[in-house]
C-alpha positions as CSV (number, residue, x, y, z in Angstrom):
1,M,33.7,21.7,198.8
2,T,32.2,24.9,197.5
3,T,31.6,26.2,194.0
4,Q,32.1,29.9,193.6
5,T,31.6,32.5,190.9
6,E,34.8,34.4,190.2
7,P,34.6,38.0,191.6
8,P,35.2,40.8,189.2
9,T,38.9,41.8,189.1
10,T,40.9,44.6,187.6
11,A,42.8,43.5,184.5
12,P,46.6,43.9,184.5
13,D,48.2,46.5,182.3
14,E,49.1,44.0,179.7
15,A,50.5,46.4,177.1
16,A,53.0,47.9,179.6
17,Y,54.0,44.3,180.6
18,D,54.6,43.3,177.0
19,H,56.8,46.3,176.1
20,R,58.8,46.0,179.3
21,R,59.5,42.3,178.8
22,L,60.4,42.8,175.1
23,R,63.0,45.4,176.1
24,Q,64.4,43.2,178.8
25,W,64.7,40.2,176.5
26,L,66.4,42.2,173.7
27,A,68.8,43.7,176.2
28,G,69.7,40.3,177.6
29,R,68.2,41.0,181.0
30,A,65.7,38.1,180.9
31,R,66.5,34.6,181.9
32,A,65.7,31.3,180.1
33,E,66.0,27.7,181.1
34,T,67.0,24.7,179.0
35,V,67.5,26.6,175.7
36,D,70.4,28.8,175.1
37,R,69.6,32.4,174.3
38,R,72.0,32.2,171.3
39,D,69.9,29.4,169.8
40,L,66.8,31.6,170.1
41,L,68.5,34.5,168.4
42,R,69.8,32.2,165.7
43,L,66.3,30.8,165.1
44,L,64.8,34.2,165.3
45,A,67.1,35.5,162.6
46,A,66.2,32.7,160.2
47,T,64.5,33.9,157.1
48,G,60.7,33.9,157.6
49,L,61.3,31.9,160.8
50,A,60.7,28.8,158.8
51,T,63.5,26.8,160.4
52,A,62.0,27.4,163.8
53,L,58.7,25.8,162.9
54,P,57.9,22.1,163.2
55,P,57.6,20.1,159.9
56,A,53.8,19.9,160.4
57,L,53.7,23.7,160.5
58,T,55.7,24.7,157.5
59,T,53.2,23.8,154.8
60,G,51.8,27.3,154.3
61,A,48.2,28.5,154.2
62,H,47.6,26.8,150.9
63,A,47.5,23.5,152.7
64,A,44.0,24.3,153.8
65,T,42.7,23.0,150.5
66,R,44.5,19.6,150.8
67,A,44.3,18.7,154.4
68,V,43.8,14.9,154.9
69,N,40.8,13.5,156.8
70,R,41.5,10.3,158.6
71,A,40.3,8.5,161.7
72,T,43.5,9.3,163.7
73,A,46.3,11.8,164.0
74,P,49.8,11.4,165.3
75,G,49.8,11.7,169.1
76,I,46.0,12.3,169.6
77,V,44.1,9.9,171.7
78,K,40.4,10.5,171.1
79,P,38.5,9.4,167.9
80,L,38.5,12.0,165.1
81,P,35.5,11.2,162.8
82,V,35.8,13.0,159.5
83,D,32.4,14.7,159.9
84,R,33.8,16.6,163.0
85,F,37.5,17.1,162.4
86,T,40.1,17.9,159.8
87,I,43.5,16.5,160.6
88,R,46.3,19.1,160.3
89,G,49.6,17.4,161.2
90,T,49.7,16.7,164.9
91,N,46.5,18.8,165.3
92,A,42.8,18.3,164.7
93,E,40.6,21.2,163.6
94,T,36.9,21.2,164.5
95,N,34.7,21.4,161.4
96,F,32.7,24.5,162.5
97,A,29.5,23.2,160.9
98,A,29.6,20.2,163.3
99,L,28.9,22.6,166.2
100,A,25.4,23.3,165.1
101,G,23.0,21.9,167.6
102,T,25.7,21.0,170.2
103,G,24.7,23.8,172.6
104,H,26.7,26.6,174.1
105,S,29.5,24.4,175.4
106,T,31.7,22.4,173.0
107,P,31.5,18.7,173.8
108,A,35.0,17.1,174.3
109,S,34.1,14.9,171.3
110,H,34.0,18.0,169.1
111,F,36.7,20.1,170.8
112,F,39.8,20.9,168.6
113,V,43.2,19.6,169.5
114,R,46.4,21.6,169.3
115,N,49.5,19.6,170.1
116,H,53.1,20.7,169.7
117,T,54.2,17.1,170.1
118,S,51.8,14.4,171.4
119,T,49.3,13.8,174.1
120,P,50.9,12.3,177.3
121,L,48.9,9.8,179.4
122,V,49.4,11.0,183.0
123,D,48.2,9.0,186.0
124,P,46.0,11.4,188.1
125,A,46.8,9.5,191.3
126,A,50.5,10.0,190.8
127,W,50.3,13.6,189.4
128,E,51.9,16.4,191.4
129,L,52.2,20.1,190.7
130,R,55.6,21.5,191.8
131,L,55.9,25.2,192.5
132,W,59.4,26.6,192.8
133,G,61.7,29.5,192.2
134,S,63.1,32.8,193.5
135,G,59.6,34.3,193.7
136,L,58.6,32.1,196.6
137,T,59.3,33.0,200.2
138,G,62.5,31.4,201.3
139,R,62.6,29.7,197.8
140,Q,60.9,26.8,199.4
141,E,59.4,24.3,196.9
142,R,55.8,23.3,197.4
143,T,53.9,20.4,195.8
144,F,50.2,19.9,195.3
145,T,48.4,16.7,194.4
146,L,45.1,16.6,192.6
147,A,43.3,15.9,195.9
148,D,45.0,19.0,197.3
149,L,43.6,21.2,194.5
150,K,40.1,19.7,195.0
151,R,40.1,20.7,198.6
152,L,40.5,24.3,197.6
153,P,37.4,26.5,196.8
154,A,36.3,25.4,193.3
155,V,35.5,27.9,190.5
156,T,33.4,27.1,187.4
157,R,33.9,29.3,184.4
158,S,32.6,29.1,180.8
159,A,35.4,30.3,178.5
160,F,36.8,29.7,175.1
161,V,40.3,28.4,174.3
162,E,41.5,29.4,170.8
163,C,44.8,28.9,169.0
164,A,46.5,32.2,168.1
165,G,46.7,31.0,164.5
166,N,43.0,30.3,164.1
167,G,41.9,31.7,160.7
168,R,45.5,31.7,159.4
169,S,44.5,30.2,156.0
170,F,42.5,33.4,155.1
171,Y,45.6,35.4,154.9
172,A,46.2,33.5,151.6
173,S,42.6,32.7,150.4
174,Q,41.2,36.2,151.1
175,Q,44.2,38.5,151.1
176,G,46.5,36.8,148.6
177,R,49.5,36.5,150.9
178,G,50.1,33.2,152.8
179,A,51.6,32.7,156.2
180,E,53.7,30.0,157.8
181,G,52.0,27.6,160.1
182,T,49.0,25.2,160.4
183,A,46.4,26.3,157.9
184,W,43.5,26.6,160.2
185,T,40.1,27.8,158.9
186,L,38.0,28.9,161.9
187,G,37.8,25.6,163.9
188,A,40.8,26.0,166.2
189,I,38.5,27.1,169.0
190,G,36.1,25.6,171.5
191,S,34.3,26.8,174.6
192,A,33.7,24.7,177.7
193,R,32.6,24.9,181.3
194,W,35.9,24.6,183.1
195,R,36.1,23.8,186.9
196,G,39.2,24.0,189.0
197,A,41.1,25.9,191.7
198,R,42.3,29.5,191.3
199,L,46.0,29.7,190.4
200,A,46.0,32.7,192.8
201,D,45.0,30.5,195.7
202,V,47.8,28.0,194.9
203,L,50.4,30.7,194.5
204,R,49.5,32.3,197.9
205,L,49.6,28.9,199.6
206,A,53.0,28.3,198.1
207,G,54.2,31.7,199.5
208,I,54.5,34.0,196.5
209,R,56.6,37.0,197.2
210,R,55.4,40.6,196.7
211,D,58.3,41.2,194.3
212,A,57.6,38.2,192.1
213,V,57.1,39.3,188.5
214,D,56.6,36.1,186.3
215,V,55.2,32.6,186.7
216,L,56.3,30.0,184.1
217,P,54.0,26.9,183.8
218,R,55.5,24.0,182.0
219,G,53.7,21.1,180.4
220,L,54.3,17.3,180.7
221,D,54.2,16.6,177.0
222,P,57.4,15.5,175.2
223,Q,60.1,17.9,174.5
224,Y,59.8,19.9,171.3
225,V,62.6,19.7,168.8
226,T,62.7,22.0,165.8
227,A,63.3,21.0,162.2
228,D,67.0,21.7,162.5
229,G,67.4,19.6,165.6
230,T,67.4,22.3,168.3
231,D,65.8,21.0,171.5
232,L,63.5,23.7,172.9
233,G,62.4,21.6,175.9
234,R,58.8,21.3,177.1
235,V,56.2,23.8,176.1
236,R,56.2,26.7,178.5
237,R,55.3,30.4,178.4
238,P,55.6,33.0,181.2
239,L,52.6,34.8,182.6
240,P,52.8,38.1,184.4
241,V,52.0,37.8,188.1
242,P,49.0,40.3,187.8
243,K,47.4,38.0,185.3
244,A,48.2,34.9,187.2
245,L,46.5,36.4,190.3
246,D,43.5,37.6,188.3
247,D,41.3,35.0,186.6
248,V,43.5,32.0,185.8
249,L,42.3,28.5,186.8
250,L,44.1,25.2,187.4
251,A,41.3,23.3,185.7
252,Y,40.6,19.6,186.4
253,E,37.1,19.3,184.9
254,M,35.7,20.1,181.5
255,N,31.9,20.2,181.0
256,G,31.3,18.4,184.3
257,E,33.7,15.5,183.7
258,P,37.4,15.0,184.4
259,L,39.6,16.5,181.7
260,P,40.2,14.1,178.8
261,P,43.8,13.4,177.9
262,D,43.9,15.5,174.7
263,H,42.6,18.5,176.6
264,G,45.1,18.5,179.5
265,A,44.4,15.7,181.9
266,P,44.7,15.7,184.8
267,V,45.2,19.4,185.2
268,R,45.7,22.3,182.8
269,L,45.8,26.1,183.0
270,L,42.9,28.1,181.8
271,V,43.9,31.7,180.9
272,P,40.7,33.4,179.9
273,S,40.7,35.6,176.8
274,W,44.4,35.0,176.1
275,I,45.8,33.0,173.1
276,G,45.6,29.3,173.6
277,I,49.3,28.7,174.2
278,A,48.9,30.4,177.5
279,S,46.5,27.8,178.7
280,T,49.2,25.2,179.3
281,K,47.9,21.6,179.1
282,W,49.2,18.8,181.4
283,V,50.9,21.3,183.6
284,G,53.5,19.7,185.8
285,D,55.5,22.5,187.4
286,I,55.3,26.3,187.7
287,E,58.4,28.5,188.3
288,V,57.7,31.7,190.2
289,S,60.4,34.2,189.5
290,R,61.6,37.6,190.7
291,E,63.3,38.0,187.3
292,P,61.6,38.4,184.0
293,L,61.5,35.0,182.1
294,F,61.4,34.1,178.5
295,S,60.9,31.0,176.5
296,P,60.7,30.1,172.8
297,W,57.0,30.5,173.0
298,N,57.2,34.3,173.7
299,T,60.3,35.1,171.7
300,I,60.4,33.0,168.5
301,F,56.7,32.0,168.5
302,Y,53.6,34.0,169.3
303,R,54.9,37.4,168.4
304,L,54.2,39.4,165.3
305,F,56.9,39.6,162.6
306,G,56.6,41.2,159.1
307,E,56.8,44.4,157.2
308,A,54.4,46.2,159.5
309,Y,56.3,45.4,162.6
310,P,59.8,46.3,164.1
311,P,62.7,44.1,162.9
312,E,62.9,42.5,166.3
313,G,59.2,41.7,166.2
314,G,56.2,42.9,168.1
315,T,55.5,42.3,171.7
316,P,54.5,38.8,172.9
317,L,50.9,38.1,172.1
318,T,48.4,38.0,175.0
319,R,44.7,38.6,174.3
320,Q,42.8,37.0,171.5
321,T,41.1,39.0,168.9
322,L,37.5,39.3,167.4
323,K,36.0,36.7,165.1
324,S,32.7,35.3,163.8
325,A,31.9,32.0,162.0
326,F,28.9,30.4,160.4
327,E,27.8,26.9,161.5
328,L,27.7,25.9,157.8
329,P,29.9,23.7,155.7
330,W,32.3,25.5,153.4
331,N,30.9,25.8,149.8
332,A,27.5,24.6,151.0
333,T,24.7,24.1,148.5
334,L,21.4,25.7,149.5
335,P,18.1,25.5,147.7
336,A,16.5,28.8,146.4
337,H,13.1,30.0,147.4
338,T,13.5,28.4,150.8
339,R,13.7,30.1,154.2
340,H,17.1,29.2,155.8
341,H,18.0,29.6,159.4
342,L,21.6,30.7,159.4
343,T,23.5,30.1,162.7
344,G,26.9,31.0,163.9
345,R,29.1,32.1,166.8
346,S,31.2,35.2,167.6
347,W,33.8,35.9,170.3
348,S,36.3,38.5,171.5
349,G,39.3,38.5,173.7
350,T,39.0,42.1,174.6
351,G,35.3,42.7,175.5
352,T,32.0,41.0,175.3
353,I,30.0,40.7,172.1
354,A,27.7,43.7,171.7
355,R,26.2,42.9,168.3
356,V,26.6,40.7,165.2
357,D,25.6,41.9,161.7
358,V,25.1,39.5,158.8
359,S,25.3,40.1,155.0
360,T,23.9,37.6,152.5
361,D,25.0,39.7,149.4
362,A,28.8,39.8,149.9
363,G,28.7,42.8,152.1
364,R,26.5,45.2,150.1
365,T,23.8,45.3,152.8
366,W,23.8,44.2,156.5
367,H,21.2,43.4,159.0
368,R,21.5,42.6,162.7
369,A,21.5,39.0,163.9
370,R,19.6,37.7,166.9
371,L,21.8,36.9,169.9
372,H,21.0,33.7,171.8
373,D,23.3,33.9,174.9
374,T,24.0,36.4,177.6
375,P,27.3,38.0,176.6
376,R,30.2,37.1,179.0
377,R,33.8,38.1,179.1
378,G,36.1,35.5,177.6
379,D,33.3,33.5,176.1
380,W,31.5,33.2,172.7
381,I,27.9,33.9,171.9
382,R,25.5,32.1,169.5
383,W,23.4,34.0,167.0
384,S,21.0,33.4,164.1
385,S,19.7,35.2,161.1
386,P,17.0,34.2,158.5
387,W,17.7,34.1,154.8
388,H,15.3,33.5,151.9
389,P,17.5,33.5,148.7
390,T,15.7,33.9,145.4
391,T,18.6,34.2,143.0
392,K,20.5,31.1,142.0
393,G,24.2,30.9,141.7
394,P,27.3,31.6,143.9
395,A,26.9,33.8,147.0
396,E,29.0,35.0,149.9
397,L,27.8,35.1,153.5
398,L,29.5,37.5,155.9
399,A,29.2,37.8,159.7
400,R,30.7,40.9,161.4
401,A,30.9,41.2,165.2
402,T,31.3,44.3,167.4
403,D,32.4,44.1,171.0
404,T,31.9,46.3,174.0
405,T,35.3,48.0,173.5
406,G,33.9,49.4,170.2
407,H,36.1,47.1,168.0
408,T,34.4,45.8,164.9
409,Q,35.8,43.1,162.6
410,P,37.7,44.8,159.7
411,T,37.7,44.0,156.0
412,T,41.3,43.0,156.1
413,T,43.9,42.1,158.7
414,V,47.5,43.4,158.7
415,H,49.7,40.6,157.5
416,N,52.3,38.9,159.8
417,T,54.7,36.1,158.7
418,Q,53.3,33.5,161.2
419,G,49.7,34.2,160.5
420,Y,48.5,35.1,164.0
421,L,45.3,36.9,165.1
422,F,43.4,37.0,161.8
423,D,40.3,39.0,162.7
424,A,38.9,40.2,159.3
425,V,35.3,39.3,158.2
426,V,35.5,35.9,156.6
427,R,33.7,35.5,153.2
428,H,31.8,32.2,153.4
429,A,31.1,30.9,150.0
430,V,27.8,29.0,149.2
431,T,25.9,28.1,146.1
432,V,22.2,28.6,145.7
433,V,20.5,26.1,143.5
């Protein structure tokens, strides 16, 4: 068994892929399994898409102020102490302040949980991964056990996984216009050291054809049924073959330990830099196709809808955006005439973090924070900044990241109805006493 560092690769042309797939789906030239295309079109046409959302996701962004803390959440296995998590329906958001002092990698005990339904308990000894479809040579199915994956060259990669809706509540609290969906603050993210086999190696062993265009991983969690009773099947979302052959892992370890159940045991996908839905947990089979594929998770969900977007919606989301967060409780009380060591983290799905600027006076002045990690693609970076407040009363702390593509966090984010990809600078309220 060897552990290797992933070689640099050329990223696929994701924008061209997105536009091509959207045109094919709208023209009826893409294929779905389990769910009828007419059901998708009906759900897509629903006002605000509200009927396509699960009950736990239809509360609106204002629910951030009334989320309930308790020791358990429906369908989540691990303990959820209230100092670490805020329960949001079937999900558990990490309280970002709880990450202070945990190191670069997020411990599994602090890692957020995003479940569409509930966490399945899968026996690692009985688990198999089935590869099938028209994109395999001779259409021959191939199965891999966990032992088979562990015999392949192993790759260890530090990378974040982040829900596309992370920061959704700020559309309402900062911009005055709410969005449908779980009212995350900034804790729907975690970064870990993932270890596993390259998806590219498994696809080649299975006999992927040169003309294959999509791969469709599917989870082993229970089937997802919408509020109006439409069964959308198990969570699944297609990946373009160029991405699948690039940097995607079939991960079986997290921070040096076997994956915990809530985080995809025994095997999950890790799709670096992309929105979290792409990193399928509890993966059980992968269809490899010579035809473009679609699912509810790249047609109804995880696309941008709203006044700023075409009536049919924007292209399916791929890469994450740029964010920063303080490791400080919301509305924290801090003593005046004391030197404070403000800490936080910044991350980007499109480049590495180049700099982070901090303002302690609501954005009137800025100074550069000190970075504490080597910037890496698809990972976050820790930073710190001193503050010695002398004026008592309410204050706003701001952190603004810039990545190597030249993108800097904006003041506001263009609204979309499902509240995805909020990347504006967050105004973190504190009180100096």
